[in-house]
VEXFI-410124 format. One record per residue: x, y, z of N, C-alpha, C, O, CB in turn; residue in three letters; residue number from 1. Coordinates in Angstrom, 1 decimal, decimal comma, m for minus. Atoms other than C-alpha are relative to their C-alpha. Glycine has a CB too. Layout:
X; Y; Z; X; Y; Z; X; Y; Z; X; Y; Z; X; Y; Z; ALA; NUM
...
! end
This chain:
m1,2; m0,2; m0,8; m33,8; 10,6; m3,5; 1,2; m0,2; m0,9; 2,1; 0,6; m0,8; 0,0; m1,0; 1,2; UNK; 1
m1,2; 0,2; 0,9; m31,4; 9,2; m6,1; 0,2; 1,2; m0,9; 1,3; 1,6; m1,2; m0,2; m1,3; m0,8; UNK; 2
0,0; m1,1; 0,9; m32,3; 12,1; m8,4; 0,7; 1,2; 0,7; 1,5; 2,0; 0,2; m1,3; 0,4; m0,5; UNK; 3
m0,6; m1,0; m0,8; m31,4; 14,6; m5,6; 1,5; m0,2; 0,1; 2,3; 0,8; 0,0; m0,7; 0,2; 1,4; UNK; 4
m1,4; 0,3; m0,2; m28,1; 12,9; m5,0; 0,7; 0,2; m1,3; 1,8; 0,8; m1,3; 0,2; m1,5; 0,4; UNK; 5
m0,6; m0,2; 1,3; m27,3; 12,9; m8,7; 0,1; 1,5; m0,3; 1,2; 1,9; m0,8; m0,9; m0,7; m1,1; UNK; 6
m0,1; m1,4; 0,2; m28,1; 16,6; m8,9; 1,1; 0,7; 0,8; 1,8; 1,6; 0,4; m1,3; 0,7; 0,3; UNK; 7
m1,0; m0,5; m0,9; m25,8; 17,3; m5,9; 1,4; m0,3; m0,6; 2,3; 0,5; m0,3; m0,2; m0,5; 1,4; UNK; 8
m1,3; 0,4; 0,5; m23,0; 15,5; m7,7; 0,4; 0,7; m1,3; 1,5; 0,5; m1,8; 0,0; m1,5; m0,2; UNK; 9
m0,3; m0,7; 1,3; m23,3; 17,6; m10,9; 1,0; 1,2; 0,3; 0,8; 1,9; 1,3; m1,3; 0,4; m0,7; UNK; 10
m0,9; m1,2; m0,1; m20,5; 20,1; m11,4; m0,7; 1,2; m0,5; m1,9; 1,2; m0,9; 1,3; m0,2; m0,7; UNK; 11
0,6; m1,2; 0,4; m21,1; 23,7; m12,3; m0,5; 0,0; m1,4; m1,5; 0,7; m1,7; 0,9; 1,2; 0,2; UNK; 12
0,4; 0,0; 1,4; m21,4; 23,0; m16,0; m1,2; m0,9; m0,2; m1,8; m0,9; m1,3; 1,1; m0,5; m0,9; UNK; 13
1,2; 0,9; 0,1; m24,2; 20,4; m15,3; 0,2; m1,1; m1,1; m0,7; m1,7; m1,5; m1,2; 0,8; m0,3; UNK; 14
m0,3; 0,9; 1,0; m22,5; 18,2; m17,9; 0,3; m1,4; 0,5; 0,0; m2,4; m0,1; 1,1; 0,4; m0,9; UNK; 15
m0,4; 1,3; m0,5; m21,1; 15,4; m15,7; 0,0; 0,1; 1,5; 0,1; 1,1; 2,1; 1,4; m0,4; m0,6; UNK; 16
0,0; 0,1; m1,5; m21,1; 14,2; m12,1; 1,5; 0,3; 0,4; 2,4; 0,2; m0,4; m0,5; m1,3; 0,5; UNK; 17
m1,4; m0,1; m0,6; m18,1; 14,9; m9,8; 0,8; m1,3; m0,2; 2,0; m1,2; m0,5; m0,1; 0,4; 1,5; UNK; 18
m0,6; 1,3; 0,2; m17,4; 11,2; m10,0; 0,6; m0,2; m1,4; 1,7; m0,6; m1,6; m0,9; m1,1; 0,4; UNK; 19
m0,5; 0,1; 1,4; m17,2; 11,3; m13,8; 1,1; 0,9; m0,3; 2,1; 0,5; m1,0; m1,2; 0,3; m0,9; UNK; 20
m1,1; m0,9; 0,2; m15,0; 14,3; m13,8; 1,3; m0,5; 0,7; 2,4; m0,4; 0,1; m0,3; 1,4; 0,5; UNK; 21
m1,1; 0,6; m0,6; m12,7; 12,7; m11,3; 0,6; m1,2; m0,7; 1,8; m1,3; m0,8; m0,3; m0,4; 1,4; UNK; 22
m0,4; 1,2; 0,7; m12,5; 9,5; m13,2; 0,8; 0,4; m1,3; 1,8; m0,1; m1,6; m1,1; m0,9; m0,4; UNK; 23
m0,6; m0,4; 1,3; m11,7; 11,3; m16,5; 1,3; 0,7; 0,3; 2,3; 0,5; m0,4; m1,0; 1,0; m0,7; UNK; 24
m1,2; m0,7; m0,3; m9,1; 13,5; m14,8; 1,1; m1,0; 0,4; 2,2; m0,9; 0,1; m0,2; 0,9; 1,2; UNK; 25
m0,9; 1,0; m0,4; m7,5; 10,4; m13,2; 0,6; m0,8; m1,2; 1,8; m1,1; m1,3; m0,6; m1,0; 0,9; UNK; 26
m0,4; 0,8; 1,2; m7,4; 8,6; m16,6; 1,0; 0,9; m0,8; 2,0; 0,4; m1,3; m1,2; m0,3; m0,8; UNK; 27
m0,9; m0,9; 0,8; m5,8; 11,7; m18,3; 1,3; 0,1; 0,7; 2,4; 0,1; 0,0; m0,7; 1,4; m0,2; UNK; 28
m1,3; m0,1; m0,7; m3,2; 12,0; m15,6; 0,8; m1,2; m0,1; 2,0; m1,2; m0,3; m0,3; 0,3; 1,5; UNK; 29
m0,7; 1,3; 0,1; m2,3; 8,3; m15,8; 0,6; m0,1; m1,4; 1,7; m0,8; m1,5; m0,8; m1,2; 0,4; UNK; 30
m0,5; 0,1; 1,3; m1,8; 8,7; m19,5; 1,3; 0,9; m0,2; 2,2; 0,6; m1,0; m1,0; 0,4; m1,1; UNK; 31
m1,1; m0,9; 0,2; 0,6; 11,6; m19,1; 1,2; m0,2; 1,0; 2,2; 0,5; 0,9; m0,5; 1,4; 0,2; UNK; 32
m1,1; 0,2; m1,0; 2,7; 10,4; m16,1; 0,3; m1,5; 0,2; m0,5; m2,4; 0,0; m0,4; 0,6; 1,3; UNK; 33
m0,4; 1,4; m0,2; 4,7; 7,3; m15,3; 0,0; m0,3; 1,5; m0,4; 0,5; 2,3; 1,4; m0,2; m0,6; UNK; 34
m0,1; 0,5; m1,4; 5,3; 5,3; m12,1; 0,8; 0,9; 0,9; 0,4; 1,2; 2,0; 0,6; m1,4; 0,0; UNK; 35
m0,8; m0,9; m0,8; 8,0; 7,7; m11,0; m0,7; 1,2; 0,5; m0,5; 1,6; 1,7; 1,3; 0,4; m0,8; UNK; 36
0,8; m1,2; m0,4; 5,6; 10,6; m10,9; m0,9; m0,4; 1,2; m0,9; 0,4; 2,2; m1,0; 0,4; m1,2; UNK; 37
0,9; 0,4; m1,1; 3,2; 8,7; m8,6; 0,8; m0,3; 1,2; 0,4; 0,0; 2,4; m0,8; m1,2; m0,4; UNK; 38
m0,8; 0,3; m1,1; 6,0; 7,5; m6,4; 0,5; 1,3; 0,7; 0,5; 1,4; 1,9; 1,3; m0,8; m0,4; UNK; 39
m0,5; m1,3; m0,5; 7,3; 11,1; m6,1; m1,1; 0,7; 0,8; m0,9; 1,2; 1,9; 0,5; 0,9; m1,1; UNK; 40
1,1; m0,7; m0,7; 3,9; 12,6; m5,1; m0,4; m0,8; 1,2; m0,8; m0,2; 2,2; m1,2; 0,2; m0,9; UNK; 41
0,3; 0,8; m1,2; 3,3; 9,7; m2,7; 1,0; 0,3; 1,1; 0,7; 0,4; 2,2; 0,0; m1,5; m0,4; UNK; 42
m1,1; m0,3; m1,0; 6,7; 10,3; m1,0; m0,2; 1,4; 0,6; m0,1; 1,6; 1,8; 1,4; m0,1; m0,7; UNK; 43
0,2; m1,3; m0,5; 6,0; 14,0; m0,8; m1,2; 0,1; 1,0; m1,2; 0,8; 2,0; m0,2; 1,0; m1,1; UNK; 44
1,2; 0,0; m0,9; 2,5; 13,4; 0,7; 0,3; m0,7; 1,3; m0,1; m0,2; 2,4; m1,1; m0,8; m0,7; UNK; 45
m0,4; 0,6; m1,2; 4,0; 11,0; 3,2; 0,9; 0,8; 0,9; 0,7; 0,8; 2,1; 0,7; m1,3; m0,3; UNK; 46
m0,8; m0,9; m0,8; 6,6; 13,5; 4,3; m0,8; 1,1; 0,6; m0,6; 1,4; 1,8; 1,1; 0,6; m0,9; UNK; 47
0,9; m1,1; m0,6; 4,0; 16,2; 4,7; m0,9; m0,5; 1,1; m1,0; 0,2; 2,1; m0,9; 0,6; m1,2; UNK; 48
0,8; 0,6; m1,0; 1,8; 13,9; 6,7; 0,8; m0,2; 1,3; 0,4; 0,1; 2,4; m0,7; m1,3; m0,4; UNK; 49
m0,9; 0,2; m1,1; 4,7; 13,0; 8,9; 0,4; 1,2; 0,8; 0,4; 1,2; 2,0; 1,3; m0,7; m0,5; UNK; 50
m0,3; m1,3; m0,7; 5,6; 16,6; 9,6; m1,2; 0,6; 0,7; m1,0; 1,2; 1,8; 0,4; 1,0; m1,1; UNK; 51
1,2; m0,6; m0,6; 2,0; 17,5; 10,5; m0,7; m0,9; 1,0; m1,6; m0,4; 1,8; m1,0; 0,3; m1,1; UNK; 52
0,6; 0,9; m0,9; 1,1; 14,5; 12,6; 1,0; m0,7; 0,9; 2,1; m1,1; 0,4; m0,9; m1,0; m0,7; UNK; 53
m0,9; 0,7; m0,9; 2,7; 12,8; 15,6; m0,3; m1,4; 0,1; m1,0; m2,0; m0,7; m0,1; 0,6; 1,4; UNK; 54
0,0; 1,4; m0,2; 3,1; 9,3; 16,8; m1,5; m0,5; 0,3; m1,9; m1,5; m0,2; 0,9; m0,4; 1,2; UNK; 55
1,4; 0,4; m0,3; m0,5; 9,2; 18,2; m0,9; m0,1; m1,2; m1,7; m1,0; m1,3; m0,6; 1,1; 1,0; UNK; 56
0,7; 0,1; 1,3; m1,9; 9,9; 14,7; 0,1; m1,4; m0,6; m0,8; m2,0; m1,0; 0,4; 1,1; m0,9; UNK; 57
m0,2; 1,3; 0,7; m0,3; 6,8; 13,3; m0,5; m1,2; 0,9; m1,0; m2,1; 0,3; 1,5; m0,2; m0,2; UNK; 58
0,6; 1,1; m0,8; m1,3; 4,7; 16,3; m1,5; m0,1; m0,2; m2,1; m1,1; m0,3; 0,3; 0,3; 1,5; UNK; 59
1,4; 0,0; 0,1; m4,9; 5,8; 15,9; m0,5; m0,5; m1,4; m1,4; m1,3; m1,4; m0,5; 1,5; 0,1; UNK; 60
0,4; 0,6; 1,3; m5,1; 5,1; 12,1; 0,3; m1,4; m0,1; m0,4; m2,2; m0,8; 0,7; 0,8; m1,1; UNK; 61
m0,4; 1,4; 0,0; m3,3; 1,8; 12,6; m1,1; m0,8; 0,8; m1,5; m1,9; 0,3; 1,3; m0,2; 0,7; UNK; 62
1,1; 0,7; m0,8; m5,9; 0,8; 15,3; m1,3; 0,0; m0,8; m1,9; m1,1; m0,8; m0,2; 0,7; 1,3; UNK; 63
1,2; 0,0; 0,8; m8,8; 1,9; 13,1; 0,1; m1,0; m1,2; m0,9; m1,7; m1,5; m0,3; 1,4; m0,6; UNK; 64
m0,2; 1,0; 1,1; m7,4; m0,1; 10,2; 0,0; m1,4; 0,4; m0,6; m2,2; m0,3; 1,4; 0,3; m0,7; UNK; 65
0,1; 1,3; m0,6; m6,9; m3,1; 12,3; m1,4; m0,5; 0,4; m1,8; m1,6; 0,1; 0,9; m0,1; 1,2; UNK; 66
1,4; 0,3; m0,4; m10,4; m2,9; 13,6; m0,9; m0,2; m1,2; m1,7; m1,1; m1,3; m0,6; 1,1; 0,9; UNK; 67
0,7; 0,2; 1,2; m11,8; m2,5; 10,1; 0,3; m1,3; m0,7; m0,6; m2,0; m1,2; 0,3; 1,2; m1,0; UNK; 68
m0,4; 1,3; 0,5; m9,9; m5,5; 8,9; m0,6; m1,1; 0,7; m1,1; m2,1; 0,1; 1,6; m0,1; 0,0; UNK; 69
0,6; 1,1; m0,8; m11,1; m7,6; 11,8; m1,5; m0,1; m0,3; m2,0; m1,2; m0,3; 0,3; 0,3; 1,5; UNK; 70
1,5; 0,0; 0,2; m14,7; m6,5; 11,1; m0,3; m0,6; m1,4; m1,4; m1,2; m1,5; m0,5; 1,4; 0,0; UNK; 71
0,3; 0,4; 1,4; m14,4; m7,4; 7,4; 0,5; m1,4; m0,4; 0,2; m2,0; m1,4; 0,6; 0,9; m1,0; UNK; 72
m0,6; 1,3; 0,3; m12,4; m10,7; 7,6; m0,2; m0,9; 1,2; m0,2; m0,5; 2,3; 1,4; 0,2; m0,3; UNK; 73
0,2; 1,0; m1,0; m12,9; m13,9; 9,5; 1,3; m0,7; 0,4; 2,4; m0,2; 0,0; m0,9; m1,1; m0,5; UNK; 74
m1,2; 0,7; m0,5; m10,5; m16,3; 11,2; 0,8; m0,6; m1,1; 2,0; m0,6; m1,0; m0,5; m1,1; 1,0; UNK; 75
m0,7; 0,7; 1,1; m9,6; m18,0; 7,9; 1,0; 1,0; m0,6; 2,1; 0,6; m1,0; m1,0; m0,5; m1,0; UNK; 76
m0,9; m1,0; 0,6; m8,1; m14,7; 6,6; 1,3; 0,1; 0,8; 2,3; 0,1; 0,2; m0,8; 1,4; 0,0; UNK; 77
m1,2; m0,1; m0,8; m5,7; m14,4; 9,6; 0,8; m1,3; m0,1; 2,0; m1,2; 0,0; m0,4; 0,3; 1,4; UNK; 78
m0,8; 1,3; 0,1; m4,8; m18,1; 9,3; 0,8; 0,0; m1,3; 1,9; m0,4; m1,3; m1,0; m1,2; 0,0; UNK; 79
m0,6; 0,0; 1,3; m4,0; m17,6; 5,6; 1,2; 0,9; 0,0; 2,3; 0,6; m0,5; m1,0; 0,4; m1,1; UNK; 80
m1,2; m0,9; 0,0; m1,8; m14,5; 6,1; 1,1; m0,5; 0,9; 2,2; m0,2; 0,7; m0,5; 1,4; 0,3; UNK; 81
m1,0; 0,6; m0,9; m0,1; m16,2; 9,0; 0,8; m1,1; m0,7; 2,0; m1,1; m0,5; m0,6; m0,5; 1,3; UNK; 82
m0,7; 1,1; 0,7; 0,7; m19,2; 6,9; 0,9; 0,5; m1,1; 2,1; 0,1; m1,2; m1,1; m1,0; m0,7; UNK; 83
m0,8; m0,6; 1,1; 1,9; m17,1; 4,0; 1,3; 0,7; 0,6; 2,4; 0,6; 0,1; m0,8; 1,0; m0,8; UNK; 84
m1,1; m0,7; m0,7; 4,1; m15,0; 6,4; 1,0; m1,0; 0,4; 2,2; m0,8; 0,3; m0,5; 0,8; 1,1; UNK; 85
m0,9; 1,0; m0,5; 5,6; m18,2; 7,9; 0,8; m0,6; m1,2; 1,9; m0,9; m1,1; m0,8; m1,1; 0,7; UNK; 86
m0,7; 0,6; 1,2; 6,4; m19,6; 4,4; 1,0; 1,0; m0,5; 2,1; 0,6; m0,9; m1,1; m0,3; m1,1; UNK; 87
m0,9; m1,0; 0,5; 8,0; m16,3; 3,4; 1,3; 0,1; 0,9; 2,4; 0,2; 0,4; m0,6; 1,4; m0,1; UNK; 88
m1,2; 0,0; m1,0; 10,2; m16,3; 6,6; 0,8; m1,2; m0,2; 2,0; m1,1; m0,1; m0,6; 0,2; 1,4; UNK; 89
m0,7; 1,3; 0,2; 11,1; m19,9; 6,0; 0,9; 0,1; m1,2; 2,1; m0,3; m1,2; m1,0; m1,2; m0,1; UNK; 90
m0,8; m0,2; 1,2; 12,3; m19,1; 2,5; 1,1; 0,9; 0,2; 2,2; 0,7; m0,3; m0,9; 0,5; m1,2; UNK; 91
m1,1; m1,0; m0,3; 14,2; m16,1; 3,7; 1,1; m0,6; 0,8; 2,3; m0,4; 0,5; m0,6; 1,3; 0,7; UNK; 92
m1,0; 0,7; m0,9; 15,9; m18,1; 6,4; 0,9; m1,0; m0,8; 2,1; m1,1; m0,7; m0,6; m0,7; 1,2; UNK; 93
m0,7; 1,0; 0,8; 16,8; m20,8; 3,9; 0,9; 0,7; m1,0; 2,1; 0,2; m1,1; m1,1; m0,9; m0,8; UNK; 94
m0,8; m0,7; 0,9; 18,1; m18,3; 1,4; 1,2; 0,6; 0,7; 2,4; 0,5; 0,2; m0,8; 1,1; m0,7; UNK; 95
m1,1; m0,6; m0,8; 20,2; m16,5; 4,1; 1,0; m1,1; 0,4; 2,2; m0,9; 0,4; m0,6; 0,7; 1,2; UNK; 96
m0,8; 1,1; m0,5; 21,5; m19,9; 5,4; 0,9; m0,4; m1,2; 2,1; m0,6; m1,0; m0,8; m1,1; 0,5; UNK; 97
m0,8; 0,4; 1,2; 22,6; m20,9; 1,8; 1,0; 1,0; m0,3; 2,1; 0,7; m0,7; m1,0; m0,3; m1,1; UNK; 98
m1,0; m1,0; 0,3; 24,2; m17,6; 1,2; 1,1; 0,1; 0,9; 2,3; 0,2; 0,5; m0,7; 1,4; 0,0; UNK; 99
m1,1; 0,0; m1,0; 26,1; m17,7; 4,4; 0,9; m1,2; m0,2; 2,2; m1,1; 0,0; m0,6; 0,0; 1,4; UNK; 100
m0,8; 1,2; 0,2; 27,3; m21,3; 3,7; 0,8; 0,2; m1,3; 2,0; m0,2; m1,3; m0,9; m1,2; m0,2; UNK; 101
m0,8; m0,3; 1,2; 28,4; m20,2; 0,2; 1,1; 0,9; 0,2; 2,2; 0,8; m0,3; m0,9; 0,5; m1,2; UNK; 102
m1,1; m0,9; m0,4; 30,3; m17,3; 1,6; 1,1; m0,6; 0,8; 2,3; m0,4; 0,5; m0,6; 1,2; 0,8; UNK; 103
m1,0; 0,7; m0,8; 32,0; m19,5; 4,2; 0,8; m0,9; m0,9; 2,1; m1,0; m0,8; m0,7; m0,8; 1,1; UNK; 104
m0,6; 0,9; 0,9; 32,8; m22,0; 1,5; 1,0; 0,7; m0,9; 2,1; 0,3; m1,1; m1,0; m0,8; m0,9; UNK; 105
m0,9; m0,8; 0,8; 34,3; m19,3; m0,8; 1,1; 0,5; 0,8; 2,2; 0,6; 0,3; m0,8; 1,1; m0,7; UNK; 106
m1,0; m0,5; m0,8; 36,2; m17,8; 2,0; 1,1; m1,1; 0,3; 2,3; m0,8; 0,3; m0,5; 0,6; 1,3; UNK; 107
m1,0; 1,1; m0,3; 37,8; m21,2; 2,9; 0,8; m0,3; m1,2; 2,0; m0,7; m1,1; m0,8; m1,2; 0,5; UNK; 108
m0,7; 0,3; 1,3; 38,8; m21,7; m0,8; 1,1; 1,0; m0,2; 2,2; 0,7; m0,7; m1,0; m0,1; m1,2; UNK; 109
m0,9; m1,1; 0,3; 40,6; m18,4; m0,9; 1,3; m0,1; 0,8; 2,3; 0,5; 0,5; m0,6; 1,3; 0,2; UNK; 110
m1,2; 0,2; m0,9; 43,0; m19,5; 1,9; 0,8; m1,2; m0,3; 1,8; m1,4; 0,3; m0,5; 0,0; 1,4; UNK; 111
m0,7; 1,3; 0,3; 44,0; m22,8; 0,4; 1,2; 0,2; m1,0; 1,9; m0,7; m1,3; m0,9; m1,0; m0,6; UNK; 112
! end
């Protein structure tokens, strides 16, 4: 069975599998292009997807992703990401509070 699968994955030249060709192509592309290239093609792909699919599409893939995540992770996973999210929000609030206090303090100084 594995031999049949391997034969099906061979390209027309019979020299390498489709996976090998894809990997080599990906490596060559990454050597020739920088981060901006990948950001640009990602943006274009996102725009094309948005034009071709409605709100229901995004709801469906979001639901599927959520279900897959729930199937693959236990309660501890959700506890950890909840804790991390709470810590990040706490830091953000603290930073925003300090920034607002500094602005108020600077504004009061300018009127003296």
